[in-house]
Full PDB file with SEQRES, HELIX, SHEET, SSBOND, CRYST1, ORIGX, SCALE, CONECT and MASTER records, all heavy atoms in Angstrom:
SEQRES   1 A   46  MET ARG LYS ALA ILE ALA ARG LEU ASP ALA GLU GLN LYS          
SEQRES   2 A   46  ALA GLN LEU LEU TYR LEU ALA ASP LEU GLY THR ALA MET          
SEQRES   3 A   46  PHE THR SER ALA LEU VAL VAL CYS THR LEU LYS ALA VAL          
SEQRES   4 A   46  VAL ASP LEU PHE VAL ALA GLY                                  
HELIX    1 AA1 ARG A    2  ALA A    6  1                                   5    
HELIX    2 AA2 ALA A   10  ALA A   45  1                                  36    
CRYST1    1.000    1.000    1.000  90.00  90.00  90.00 P 1           1          
ORIGX1      1.000000  0.000000  0.000000        0.00000                         
ORIGX2      0.000000  1.000000  0.000000        0.00000                         
ORIGX3      0.000000  0.000000  1.000000        0.00000                         
SCALE1      1.000000  0.000000  0.000000        0.00000                         
SCALE2      0.000000  1.000000  0.000000        0.00000                         
SCALE3      0.000000  0.000000  1.000000        0.00000                         
ATOM      1  N   MET A   1     156.193 103.759  61.559  1.00  0.00           N  
ATOM      2  CA  MET A   1     156.409 104.292  60.229  1.00  0.00           C  
ATOM      3  C   MET A   1     157.901 104.430  59.944  1.00  0.00           C  
ATOM      4  O   MET A   1     158.345 104.151  58.850  1.00  0.00           O  
ATOM      5  CB  MET A   1     155.689 105.640  60.119  1.00  0.00           C  
ATOM      6  CG  MET A   1     155.702 106.215  58.755  1.00  0.00           C  
ATOM      7  SD  MET A   1     154.675 105.192  57.688  1.00  0.00           S  
ATOM      8  CE  MET A   1     154.832 106.038  56.174  1.00  0.00           C  
ATOM      9  N   ARG A   2     158.643 104.885  60.932  1.00  0.00           N  
ATOM     10  CA  ARG A   2     160.087 105.047  60.738  1.00  0.00           C  
ATOM     11  C   ARG A   2     160.773 103.715  60.485  1.00  0.00           C  
ATOM     12  O   ARG A   2     161.722 103.635  59.719  1.00  0.00           O  
ATOM     13  CB  ARG A   2     160.715 105.735  61.939  1.00  0.00           C  
ATOM     14  CG  ARG A   2     160.298 107.175  62.059  1.00  0.00           C  
ATOM     15  CD  ARG A   2     160.887 107.813  63.301  1.00  0.00           C  
ATOM     16  NE  ARG A   2     160.287 109.103  63.532  1.00  0.00           N  
ATOM     17  CZ  ARG A   2     160.983 110.210  63.668  1.00  0.00           C  
ATOM     18  NH1 ARG A   2     162.285 110.183  63.634  1.00  0.00           N  
ATOM     19  NH2 ARG A   2     160.364 111.353  63.863  1.00  0.00           N  
ATOM     20  N   LYS A   3     160.267 102.654  61.144  1.00  0.00           N  
ATOM     21  CA  LYS A   3     160.841 101.323  60.921  1.00  0.00           C  
ATOM     22  C   LYS A   3     160.597 100.866  59.484  1.00  0.00           C  
ATOM     23  O   LYS A   3     161.473 100.272  58.860  1.00  0.00           O  
ATOM     24  CB  LYS A   3     160.246 100.316  61.895  1.00  0.00           C  
ATOM     25  CG  LYS A   3     160.709 100.500  63.316  1.00  0.00           C  
ATOM     26  CD  LYS A   3     160.080  99.448  64.219  1.00  0.00           C  
ATOM     27  CE  LYS A   3     160.495  99.655  65.655  1.00  0.00           C  
ATOM     28  NZ  LYS A   3     159.876  98.656  66.553  1.00  0.00           N  
ATOM     29  N   ALA A   4     159.414 101.146  58.969  1.00  0.00           N  
ATOM     30  CA  ALA A   4     159.088 100.760  57.593  1.00  0.00           C  
ATOM     31  C   ALA A   4     159.954 101.523  56.598  1.00  0.00           C  
ATOM     32  O   ALA A   4     160.438 100.952  55.624  1.00  0.00           O  
ATOM     33  CB  ALA A   4     157.617 101.007  57.313  1.00  0.00           C  
ATOM     34  N   ILE A   5     160.170 102.799  56.845  1.00  0.00           N  
ATOM     35  CA  ILE A   5     161.007 103.603  55.952  1.00  0.00           C  
ATOM     36  C   ILE A   5     162.465 103.176  56.056  1.00  0.00           C  
ATOM     37  O   ILE A   5     163.187 103.164  55.056  1.00  0.00           O  
ATOM     38  CB  ILE A   5     160.834 105.101  56.258  1.00  0.00           C  
ATOM     39  CG1 ILE A   5     159.417 105.539  55.869  1.00  0.00           C  
ATOM     40  CG2 ILE A   5     161.865 105.941  55.507  1.00  0.00           C  
ATOM     41  CD1 ILE A   5     159.069 106.948  56.258  1.00  0.00           C  
ATOM     42  N   ALA A   6     162.899 102.792  57.236  1.00  0.00           N  
ATOM     43  CA  ALA A   6     164.287 102.366  57.420  1.00  0.00           C  
ATOM     44  C   ALA A   6     164.586 101.092  56.639  1.00  0.00           C  
ATOM     45  O   ALA A   6     165.742 100.861  56.250  1.00  0.00           O  
ATOM     46  CB  ALA A   6     164.572 102.163  58.901  1.00  0.00           C  
ATOM     47  N   ARG A   7     163.584 100.284  56.371  1.00  0.00           N  
ATOM     48  CA  ARG A   7     163.785  99.035  55.633  1.00  0.00           C  
ATOM     49  C   ARG A   7     163.908  99.248  54.123  1.00  0.00           C  
ATOM     50  O   ARG A   7     164.315  98.349  53.402  1.00  0.00           O  
ATOM     51  CB  ARG A   7     162.643  98.074  55.904  1.00  0.00           C  
ATOM     52  CG  ARG A   7     162.613  97.561  57.319  1.00  0.00           C  
ATOM     53  CD  ARG A   7     161.476  96.604  57.515  1.00  0.00           C  
ATOM     54  NE  ARG A   7     161.404  96.199  58.912  1.00  0.00           N  
ATOM     55  CZ  ARG A   7     160.391  95.569  59.440  1.00  0.00           C  
ATOM     56  NH1 ARG A   7     159.348  95.262  58.703  1.00  0.00           N  
ATOM     57  NH2 ARG A   7     160.403  95.236  60.716  1.00  0.00           N  
ATOM     58  N   LEU A   8     163.542 100.415  53.651  1.00  0.00           N  
ATOM     59  CA  LEU A   8     163.582 100.682  52.219  1.00  0.00           C  
ATOM     60  C   LEU A   8     165.016 100.928  51.754  1.00  0.00           C  
ATOM     61  O   LEU A   8     165.834 101.466  52.498  1.00  0.00           O  
ATOM     62  CB  LEU A   8     162.741 101.915  51.890  1.00  0.00           C  
ATOM     63  CG  LEU A   8     161.254 101.850  52.232  1.00  0.00           C  
ATOM     64  CD1 LEU A   8     160.595 103.173  51.941  1.00  0.00           C  
ATOM     65  CD2 LEU A   8     160.567 100.739  51.476  1.00  0.00           C  
ATOM     66  N   ASP A   9     165.283 100.565  50.503  1.00  0.00           N  
ATOM     67  CA  ASP A   9     166.604 100.876  49.963  1.00  0.00           C  
ATOM     68  C   ASP A   9     166.609 102.306  49.404  1.00  0.00           C  
ATOM     69  O   ASP A   9     165.589 102.998  49.426  1.00  0.00           O  
ATOM     70  CB  ASP A   9     167.026  99.847  48.905  1.00  0.00           C  
ATOM     71  CG  ASP A   9     166.137  99.839  47.673  1.00  0.00           C  
ATOM     72  OD1 ASP A   9     165.156 100.605  47.638  1.00  0.00           O  
ATOM     73  OD2 ASP A   9     166.425  99.078  46.740  1.00  0.00           O  
ATOM     74  N   ALA A  10     167.746 102.748  48.913  1.00  0.00           N  
ATOM     75  CA  ALA A  10     167.910 104.138  48.484  1.00  0.00           C  
ATOM     76  C   ALA A  10     166.961 104.497  47.334  1.00  0.00           C  
ATOM     77  O   ALA A  10     166.397 105.603  47.313  1.00  0.00           O  
ATOM     78  CB  ALA A  10     169.351 104.388  48.078  1.00  0.00           C  
ATOM     79  N   GLU A  11     166.782 103.575  46.398  1.00  0.00           N  
ATOM     80  CA  GLU A  11     165.911 103.863  45.257  1.00  0.00           C  
ATOM     81  C   GLU A  11     164.457 104.004  45.702  1.00  0.00           C  
ATOM     82  O   GLU A  11     163.738 104.893  45.255  1.00  0.00           O  
ATOM     83  CB  GLU A  11     166.029 102.759  44.215  1.00  0.00           C  
ATOM     84  CG  GLU A  11     165.227 103.037  42.961  1.00  0.00           C  
ATOM     85  CD  GLU A  11     165.376 101.958  41.912  1.00  0.00           C  
ATOM     86  OE1 GLU A  11     166.328 101.152  42.000  1.00  0.00           O  
ATOM     87  OE2 GLU A  11     164.526 101.927  41.003  1.00  0.00           O  
ATOM     88  N   GLN A  12     164.019 103.148  46.611  1.00  0.00           N  
ATOM     89  CA  GLN A  12     162.651 103.219  47.106  1.00  0.00           C  
ATOM     90  C   GLN A  12     162.433 104.489  47.923  1.00  0.00           C  
ATOM     91  O   GLN A  12     161.377 105.111  47.838  1.00  0.00           O  
ATOM     92  CB  GLN A  12     162.325 101.989  47.946  1.00  0.00           C  
ATOM     93  CG  GLN A  12     162.208 100.724  47.130  1.00  0.00           C  
ATOM     94  CD  GLN A  12     162.051  99.493  47.995  1.00  0.00           C  
ATOM     95  OE1 GLN A  12     162.584  99.431  49.095  1.00  0.00           O  
ATOM     96  NE2 GLN A  12     161.344  98.493  47.485  1.00  0.00           N  
ATOM     97  N   LYS A  13     163.443 104.890  48.692  1.00  0.00           N  
ATOM     98  CA  LYS A  13     163.336 106.140  49.445  1.00  0.00           C  
ATOM     99  C   LYS A  13     163.235 107.335  48.505  1.00  0.00           C  
ATOM    100  O   LYS A  13     162.461 108.265  48.745  1.00  0.00           O  
ATOM    101  CB  LYS A  13     164.538 106.307  50.372  1.00  0.00           C  
ATOM    102  CG  LYS A  13     164.492 105.426  51.589  1.00  0.00           C  
ATOM    103  CD  LYS A  13     165.690 105.665  52.485  1.00  0.00           C  
ATOM    104  CE  LYS A  13     165.698 104.701  53.651  1.00  0.00           C  
ATOM    105  NZ  LYS A  13     166.848 104.893  54.526  1.00  0.00           N  
ATOM    106  N   ALA A  14     164.010 107.312  47.422  1.00  0.00           N  
ATOM    107  CA  ALA A  14     163.960 108.401  46.446  1.00  0.00           C  
ATOM    108  C   ALA A  14     162.584 108.470  45.789  1.00  0.00           C  
ATOM    109  O   ALA A  14     162.039 109.560  45.579  1.00  0.00           O  
ATOM    110  CB  ALA A  14     165.047 108.211  45.396  1.00  0.00           C  
ATOM    111  N   GLN A  15     161.999 107.309  45.462  1.00  0.00           N  
ATOM    112  CA  GLN A  15     160.667 107.286  44.861  1.00  0.00           C  
ATOM    113  C   GLN A  15     159.610 107.778  45.838  1.00  0.00           C  
ATOM    114  O   GLN A  15     158.682 108.500  45.456  1.00  0.00           O  
ATOM    115  CB  GLN A  15     160.334 105.876  44.386  1.00  0.00           C  
ATOM    116  CG  GLN A  15     161.143 105.442  43.187  1.00  0.00           C  
ATOM    117  CD  GLN A  15     160.891 103.999  42.808  1.00  0.00           C  
ATOM    118  OE1 GLN A  15     160.253 103.258  43.554  1.00  0.00           O  
ATOM    119  NE2 GLN A  15     161.399 103.591  41.666  1.00  0.00           N  
ATOM    120  N   LEU A  16     159.734 107.410  47.096  1.00  0.00           N  
ATOM    121  CA  LEU A  16     158.798 107.866  48.116  1.00  0.00           C  
ATOM    122  C   LEU A  16     158.899 109.379  48.301  1.00  0.00           C  
ATOM    123  O   LEU A  16     157.885 110.071  48.435  1.00  0.00           O  
ATOM    124  CB  LEU A  16     159.067 107.145  49.441  1.00  0.00           C  
ATOM    125  CG  LEU A  16     158.058 107.355  50.554  1.00  0.00           C  
ATOM    126  CD1 LEU A  16     156.683 106.843  50.136  1.00  0.00           C  
ATOM    127  CD2 LEU A  16     158.520 106.647  51.816  1.00  0.00           C  
ATOM    128  N   LEU A  17     160.107 109.901  48.292  1.00  0.00           N  
ATOM    129  CA  LEU A  17     160.317 111.341  48.404  1.00  0.00           C  
ATOM    130  C   LEU A  17     159.727 112.067  47.200  1.00  0.00           C  
ATOM    131  O   LEU A  17     159.106 113.120  47.344  1.00  0.00           O  
ATOM    132  CB  LEU A  17     161.805 111.647  48.542  1.00  0.00           C  
ATOM    133  CG  LEU A  17     162.188 113.104  48.765  1.00  0.00           C  
ATOM    134  CD1 LEU A  17     161.553 113.625  50.051  1.00  0.00           C  
ATOM    135  CD2 LEU A  17     163.695 113.252  48.826  1.00  0.00           C  
ATOM    136  N   TYR A  18     159.902 111.499  46.001  1.00  0.00           N  
ATOM    137  CA  TYR A  18     159.321 112.083  44.799  1.00  0.00           C  
ATOM    138  C   TYR A  18     157.798 112.134  44.915  1.00  0.00           C  
ATOM    139  O   TYR A  18     157.165 113.132  44.575  1.00  0.00           O  
ATOM    140  CB  TYR A  18     159.734 111.276  43.569  1.00  0.00           C  
ATOM    141  CG  TYR A  18     159.060 111.727  42.300  1.00  0.00           C  
ATOM    142  CD1 TYR A  18     159.479 112.878  41.640  1.00  0.00           C  
ATOM    143  CD2 TYR A  18     157.984 111.013  41.766  1.00  0.00           C  
ATOM    144  CE1 TYR A  18     158.853 113.302  40.480  1.00  0.00           C  
ATOM    145  CE2 TYR A  18     157.359 111.432  40.618  1.00  0.00           C  
ATOM    146  CZ  TYR A  18     157.798 112.575  39.968  1.00  0.00           C  
ATOM    147  OH  TYR A  18     157.162 112.988  38.827  1.00  0.00           O  
ATOM    148  N   LEU A  19     157.201 111.057  45.394  1.00  0.00           N  
ATOM    149  CA  LEU A  19     155.755 110.998  45.561  1.00  0.00           C  
ATOM    150  C   LEU A  19     155.270 112.036  46.570  1.00  0.00           C  
ATOM    151  O   LEU A  19     154.250 112.695  46.361  1.00  0.00           O  
ATOM    152  CB  LEU A  19     155.352 109.589  46.010  1.00  0.00           C  
ATOM    153  CG  LEU A  19     154.000 109.109  45.557  1.00  0.00           C  
ATOM    154  CD1 LEU A  19     154.084 108.681  44.104  1.00  0.00           C  
ATOM    155  CD2 LEU A  19     153.553 107.963  46.420  1.00  0.00           C  
ATOM    156  N   ALA A  20     156.011 112.191  47.660  1.00  0.00           N  
ATOM    157  CA  ALA A  20     155.650 113.184  48.664  1.00  0.00           C  
ATOM    158  C   ALA A  20     155.756 114.597  48.092  1.00  0.00           C  
ATOM    159  O   ALA A  20     154.891 115.449  48.338  1.00  0.00           O  
ATOM    160  CB  ALA A  20     156.544 113.043  49.886  1.00  0.00           C  
ATOM    161  N   ASP A  21     156.800 114.853  47.311  1.00  0.00           N  
ATOM    162  CA  ASP A  21     156.958 116.171  46.681  1.00  0.00           C  
ATOM    163  C   ASP A  21     155.838 116.440  45.692  1.00  0.00           C  
ATOM    164  O   ASP A  21     155.319 117.555  45.611  1.00  0.00           O  
ATOM    165  CB  ASP A  21     158.311 116.267  45.977  1.00  0.00           C  
ATOM    166  CG  ASP A  21     159.469 116.389  46.945  1.00  0.00           C  
ATOM    167  OD1 ASP A  21     159.232 116.713  48.126  1.00  0.00           O  
ATOM    168  OD2 ASP A  21     160.622 116.154  46.523  1.00  0.00           O  
ATOM    169  N   LEU A  22     155.463 115.424  44.926  1.00  0.00           N  
ATOM    170  CA  LEU A  22     154.380 115.576  43.962  1.00  0.00           C  
ATOM    171  C   LEU A  22     153.061 115.872  44.672  1.00  0.00           C  
ATOM    172  O   LEU A  22     152.308 116.758  44.261  1.00  0.00           O  
ATOM    173  CB  LEU A  22     154.254 114.305  43.125  1.00  0.00           C  
ATOM    174  CG  LEU A  22     153.226 114.323  42.006  1.00  0.00           C  
ATOM    175  CD1 LEU A  22     153.586 115.351  40.950  1.00  0.00           C  
ATOM    176  CD2 LEU A  22     153.122 112.944  41.377  1.00  0.00           C  
ATOM    177  N   GLY A  23     152.792 115.154  45.742  1.00  0.00           N  
ATOM    178  CA  GLY A  23     151.569 115.408  46.511  1.00  0.00           C  
ATOM    179  C   GLY A  23     151.546 116.802  47.106  1.00  0.00           C  
ATOM    180  O   GLY A  23     150.511 117.479  47.093  1.00  0.00           O  
ATOM    181  N   THR A  24     152.689 117.252  47.606  1.00  0.00           N  
ATOM    182  CA  THR A  24     152.779 118.600  48.163  1.00  0.00           C  
ATOM    183  C   THR A  24     152.543 119.644  47.083  1.00  0.00           C  
ATOM    184  O   THR A  24     151.828 120.632  47.303  1.00  0.00           O  
ATOM    185  CB  THR A  24     154.153 118.812  48.821  1.00  0.00           C  
ATOM    186  OG1 THR A  24     154.331 117.821  49.832  1.00  0.00           O  
ATOM    187  CG2 THR A  24     154.264 120.182  49.442  1.00  0.00           C  
ATOM    188  N   ALA A  25     153.122 119.444  45.916  1.00  0.00           N  
ATOM    189  CA  ALA A  25     152.942 120.392  44.814  1.00  0.00           C  
ATOM    190  C   ALA A  25     151.486 120.449  44.365  1.00  0.00           C  
ATOM    191  O   ALA A  25     150.951 121.536  44.111  1.00  0.00           O  
ATOM    192  CB  ALA A  25     153.843 120.006  43.652  1.00  0.00           C  
ATOM    193  N   MET A  26     150.844 119.303  44.283  1.00  0.00           N  
ATOM    194  CA  MET A  26     149.440 119.277  43.862  1.00  0.00           C  
ATOM    195  C   MET A  26     148.551 119.965  44.891  1.00  0.00           C  
ATOM    196  O   MET A  26     147.653 120.731  44.538  1.00  0.00           O  
ATOM    197  CB  MET A  26     148.987 117.837  43.634  1.00  0.00           C  
ATOM    198  CG  MET A  26     149.591 117.205  42.405  1.00  0.00           C  
ATOM    199  SD  MET A  26     149.187 115.470  42.207  1.00  0.00           S  
ATOM    200  CE  MET A  26     147.421 115.522  42.039  1.00  0.00           C  
ATOM    201  N   PHE A  27     148.799 119.694  46.161  1.00  0.00           N  
ATOM    202  CA  PHE A  27     148.003 120.321  47.213  1.00  0.00           C  
ATOM    203  C   PHE A  27     148.191 121.831  47.206  1.00  0.00           C  
ATOM    204  O   PHE A  27     147.228 122.595  47.310  1.00  0.00           O  
ATOM    205  CB  PHE A  27     148.400 119.751  48.584  1.00  0.00           C  
ATOM    206  CG  PHE A  27     147.754 120.465  49.734  1.00  0.00           C  
ATOM    207  CD1 PHE A  27     146.438 120.192  50.074  1.00  0.00           C  
ATOM    208  CD2 PHE A  27     148.441 121.413  50.464  1.00  0.00           C  
ATOM    209  CE1 PHE A  27     145.825 120.854  51.129  1.00  0.00           C  
ATOM    210  CE2 PHE A  27     147.844 122.077  51.512  1.00  0.00           C  
ATOM    211  CZ  PHE A  27     146.528 121.798  51.847  1.00  0.00           C  
ATOM    212  N   THR A  28     149.444 122.271  47.068  1.00  0.00           N  
ATOM    213  CA  THR A  28     149.732 123.703  47.084  1.00  0.00           C  
ATOM    214  C   THR A  28     149.097 124.405  45.894  1.00  0.00           C  
ATOM    215  O   THR A  28     148.519 125.490  46.048  1.00  0.00           O  
ATOM    216  CB  THR A  28     151.257 123.931  47.093  1.00  0.00           C  
ATOM    217  OG1 THR A  28     151.815 123.240  48.203  1.00  0.00           O  
ATOM    218  CG2 THR A  28     151.596 125.396  47.193  1.00  0.00           C  
ATOM    219  N   SER A  29     149.188 123.806  44.718  1.00  0.00           N  
ATOM    220  CA  SER A  29     148.591 124.438  43.544  1.00  0.00           C  
ATOM    221  C   SER A  29     147.065 124.501  43.679  1.00  0.00           C  
ATOM    222  O   SER A  29     146.459 125.503  43.306  1.00  0.00           O  
ATOM    223  CB  SER A  29     148.998 123.716  42.266  1.00  0.00           C  
ATOM    224  OG  SER A  29     148.504 122.408  42.266  1.00  0.00           O  
ATOM    225  N   ALA A  30     146.455 123.463  44.204  1.00  0.00           N  
ATOM    226  CA  ALA A  30     145.006 123.487  44.413  1.00  0.00           C  
ATOM    227  C   ALA A  30     144.619 124.558  45.432  1.00  0.00           C  
ATOM    228  O   ALA A  30     143.611 125.250  45.265  1.00  0.00           O  
ATOM    229  CB  ALA A  30     144.521 122.123  44.865  1.00  0.00           C  
ATOM    230  N   LEU A  31     145.421 124.705  46.468  1.00  0.00           N  
ATOM    231  CA  LEU A  31     145.154 125.731  47.473  1.00  0.00           C  
ATOM    232  C   LEU A  31     145.254 127.125  46.871  1.00  0.00           C  
ATOM    233  O   LEU A  31     144.421 128.001  47.148  1.00  0.00           O  
ATOM    234  CB  LEU A  31     146.134 125.572  48.642  1.00  0.00           C  
ATOM    235  CG  LEU A  31     145.949 126.508  49.828  1.00  0.00           C  
ATOM    236  CD1 LEU A  31     144.596 126.264  50.483  1.00  0.00           C  
ATOM    237  CD2 LEU A  31     147.070 126.302  50.834  1.00  0.00           C  
ATOM    238  N   VAL A  32     146.248 127.353  46.026  1.00  0.00           N  
ATOM    239  CA  VAL A  32     146.412 128.655  45.371  1.00  0.00           C  
ATOM    240  C   VAL A  32     145.225 128.932  44.455  1.00  0.00           C  
ATOM    241  O   VAL A  32     144.684 130.046  44.460  1.00  0.00           O  
ATOM    242  CB  VAL A  32     147.746 128.705  44.592  1.00  0.00           C  
ATOM    243  CG1 VAL A  32     147.804 129.908  43.672  1.00  0.00           C  
ATOM    244  CG2 VAL A  32     148.921 128.717  45.549  1.00  0.00           C  
ATOM    245  N   VAL A  33     144.810 127.943  43.688  1.00  0.00           N  
ATOM    246  CA  VAL A  33     143.677 128.121  42.775  1.00  0.00           C  
ATOM    247  C   VAL A  33     142.411 128.446  43.561  1.00  0.00           C  
ATOM    248  O   VAL A  33     141.661 129.360  43.198  1.00  0.00           O  
ATOM    249  CB  VAL A  33     143.486 126.877  41.888  1.00  0.00           C  
ATOM    250  CG1 VAL A  33     142.154 126.920  41.153  1.00  0.00           C  
ATOM    251  CG2 VAL A  33     144.632 126.757  40.910  1.00  0.00           C  
ATOM    252  N   CYS A  34     142.159 127.729  44.624  1.00  0.00           N  
ATOM    253  CA  CYS A  34     140.953 127.983  45.432  1.00  0.00           C  
ATOM    254  C   CYS A  34     140.999 129.359  46.084  1.00  0.00           C  
ATOM    255  O   CYS A  34     139.983 130.060  46.155  1.00  0.00           O  
ATOM    256  CB  CYS A  34     140.797 126.901  46.485  1.00  0.00           C  
ATOM    257  SG  CYS A  34     140.310 125.310  45.811  1.00  0.00           S  
ATOM    258  N   THR A  35     142.173 129.757  46.534  1.00  0.00           N  
ATOM    259  CA  THR A  35     142.314 131.079  47.152  1.00  0.00           C  
ATOM    260  C   THR A  35     142.077 132.183  46.124  1.00  0.00           C  
ATOM    261  O   THR A  35     141.351 133.149  46.388  1.00  0.00           O  
ATOM    262  CB  THR A  35     143.710 131.235  47.778  1.00  0.00           C  
ATOM    263  OG1 THR A  35     143.905 130.187  48.730  1.00  0.00           O  
ATOM    264  CG2 THR A  35     143.857 132.565  48.468  1.00  0.00           C  
ATOM    265  N   LEU A  36     142.671 132.038  44.940  1.00  0.00           N  
ATOM    266  CA  LEU A  36     142.452 133.029  43.886  1.00  0.00           C  
ATOM    267  C   LEU A  36     140.993 133.088  43.468  1.00  0.00           C  
ATOM    268  O   LEU A  36     140.443 134.170  43.244  1.00  0.00           O  
ATOM    269  CB  LEU A  36     143.334 132.720  42.685  1.00  0.00           C  
ATOM    270  CG  LEU A  36     144.814 133.028  42.850  1.00  0.00           C  
ATOM    271  CD1 LEU A  36     145.587 132.524  41.639  1.00  0.00           C  
ATOM    272  CD2 LEU A  36     145.044 134.509  43.053  1.00  0.00           C  
ATOM    273  N   LYS A  37     140.350 131.922  43.371  1.00  0.00           N  
ATOM    274  CA  LYS A  37     138.929 131.899  43.008  1.00  0.00           C  
ATOM    275  C   LYS A  37     138.095 132.607  44.062  1.00  0.00           C  
ATOM    276  O   LYS A  37     137.180 133.366  43.733  1.00  0.00           O  
ATOM    277  CB  LYS A  37     138.447 130.471  42.827  1.00  0.00           C  
ATOM    278  CG  LYS A  37     137.006 130.383  42.353  1.00  0.00           C  
ATOM    279  CD  LYS A  37     136.546 128.956  42.217  1.00  0.00           C  
ATOM    280  CE  LYS A  37     135.134 128.827  41.728  1.00  0.00           C  
ATOM    281  NZ  LYS A  37     134.171 129.766  42.216  1.00  0.00           N  
ATOM    282  N   ALA A  38     138.403 132.388  45.321  1.00  0.00           N  
ATOM    283  CA  ALA A  38     137.661 133.051  46.397  1.00  0.00           C  
ATOM    284  C   ALA A  38     137.846 134.559  46.338  1.00  0.00           C  
ATOM    285  O   ALA A  38     136.895 135.328  46.525  1.00  0.00           O  
ATOM    286  CB  ALA A  38     138.109 132.499  47.745  1.00  0.00           C  
ATOM    287  N   VAL A  39     139.067 135.004  46.073  1.00  0.00           N  
ATOM    288  CA  VAL A  39     139.338 136.448  45.993  1.00  0.00           C  
ATOM    289  C   VAL A  39     138.611 137.058  44.794  1.00  0.00           C  
ATOM    290  O   VAL A  39     137.994 138.126  44.916  1.00  0.00           O  
ATOM    291  CB  VAL A  39     140.858 136.715  45.909  1.00  0.00           C  
ATOM    292  CG1 VAL A  39     141.159 138.139  45.550  1.00  0.00           C  
ATOM    293  CG2 VAL A  39     141.529 136.335  47.226  1.00  0.00           C  
ATOM    294  N   VAL A  40     138.664 136.382  43.658  1.00  0.00           N  
ATOM    295  CA  VAL A  40     137.969 136.890  42.466  1.00  0.00           C  
ATOM    296  C   VAL A  40     136.465 136.927  42.708  1.00  0.00           C  
ATOM    297  O   VAL A  40     135.804 137.908  42.368  1.00  0.00           O  
ATOM    298  CB  VAL A  40     138.324 136.037  41.236  1.00  0.00           C  
ATOM    299  CG1 VAL A  40     137.398 136.350  40.063  1.00  0.00           C  
ATOM    300  CG2 VAL A  40     139.777 136.251  40.840  1.00  0.00           C  
ATOM    301  N   ASP A  41     135.915 135.874  43.273  1.00  0.00           N  
ATOM    302  CA  ASP A  41     134.482 135.857  43.560  1.00  0.00           C  
ATOM    303  C   ASP A  41     134.091 136.960  44.547  1.00  0.00           C  
ATOM    304  O   ASP A  41     133.018 137.541  44.426  1.00  0.00           O  
ATOM    305  CB  ASP A  41     134.071 134.491  44.124  1.00  0.00           C  
ATOM    306  CG  ASP A  41     134.079 133.397  43.061  1.00  0.00           C  
ATOM    307  OD1 ASP A  41     134.137 133.726  41.866  1.00  0.00           O  
ATOM    308  OD2 ASP A  41     134.036 132.203  43.451  1.00  0.00           O  
ATOM    309  N   LEU A  42     134.948 137.240  45.484  1.00  0.00           N  
ATOM    310  CA  LEU A  42     134.672 138.301  46.455  1.00  0.00           C  
ATOM    311  C   LEU A  42     134.588 139.650  45.781  1.00  0.00           C  
ATOM    312  O   LEU A  42     133.682 140.447  46.061  1.00  0.00           O  
ATOM    313  CB  LEU A  42     135.765 138.299  47.534  1.00  0.00           C  
ATOM    314  CG  LEU A  42     135.611 139.307  48.660  1.00  0.00           C  
ATOM    315  CD1 LEU A  42     134.430 138.910  49.539  1.00  0.00           C  
ATOM    316  CD2 LEU A  42     136.875 139.373  49.492  1.00  0.00           C  
ATOM    317  N   PHE A  43     135.491 139.940  44.859  1.00  0.00           N  
ATOM    318  CA  PHE A  43     135.508 141.235  44.187  1.00  0.00           C  
ATOM    319  C   PHE A  43     134.444 141.332  43.093  1.00  0.00           C  
ATOM    320  O   PHE A  43     133.905 142.404  42.860  1.00  0.00           O  
ATOM    321  CB  PHE A  43     136.892 141.537  43.624  1.00  0.00           C  
ATOM    322  CG  PHE A  43     137.882 141.944  44.666  1.00  0.00           C  
ATOM    323  CD1 PHE A  43     138.969 141.140  44.961  1.00  0.00           C  
ATOM    324  CD2 PHE A  43     137.720 143.131  45.376  1.00  0.00           C  
ATOM    325  CE1 PHE A  43     139.879 141.501  45.926  1.00  0.00           C  
ATOM    326  CE2 PHE A  43     138.630 143.490  46.355  1.00  0.00           C  
ATOM    327  CZ  PHE A  43     139.713 142.690  46.637  1.00  0.00           C  
ATOM    328  N   VAL A  44     134.129 140.232  42.451  1.00  0.00           N  
ATOM    329  CA  VAL A  44     133.114 140.254  41.407  1.00  0.00           C  
ATOM    330  C   VAL A  44     131.724 140.391  42.037  1.00  0.00           C  
ATOM    331  O   VAL A  44     130.882 141.134  41.536  1.00  0.00           O  
ATOM    332  CB  VAL A  44     133.198 138.975  40.529  1.00  0.00           C  
ATOM    333  CG1 VAL A  44     132.001 138.852  39.609  1.00  0.00           C  
ATOM    334  CG2 VAL A  44     134.489 138.997  39.722  1.00  0.00           C  
ATOM    335  N   ALA A  45     131.500 139.705  43.134  1.00  0.00           N  
ATOM    336  CA  ALA A  45     130.197 139.753  43.793  1.00  0.00           C  
ATOM    337  C   ALA A  45     129.998 141.103  44.493  1.00  0.00           C  
ATOM    338  O   ALA A  45     128.879 141.548  44.673  1.00  0.00           O  
ATOM    339  CB  ALA A  45     130.069 138.620  44.804  1.00  0.00           C  
ATOM    340  N   GLY A  46     131.099 141.710  44.911  1.00  0.00           N  
ATOM    341  CA  GLY A  46     130.998 142.970  45.663  1.00  0.00           C  
ATOM    342  C   GLY A  46     130.918 144.136  44.769  1.00  0.00           C  
ATOM    343  O   GLY A  46     130.216 144.998  44.579  1.00  0.00           O  
TER     344      GLY A  46                                                      
MASTER        0    0    0    2    0    0    0    6  343    1    0    4          
END                                                                             
């Protein structure tokens, strides 16, 4: 994997980093939403 990334130019590396950041943000927001939903369901059901 490192060899493949080393072959990329600066613009491609920047785009790959942007994609990784976007994926991380989406995963984190989904995790927060699911956690909040679980907490709300716990208090509403209880």
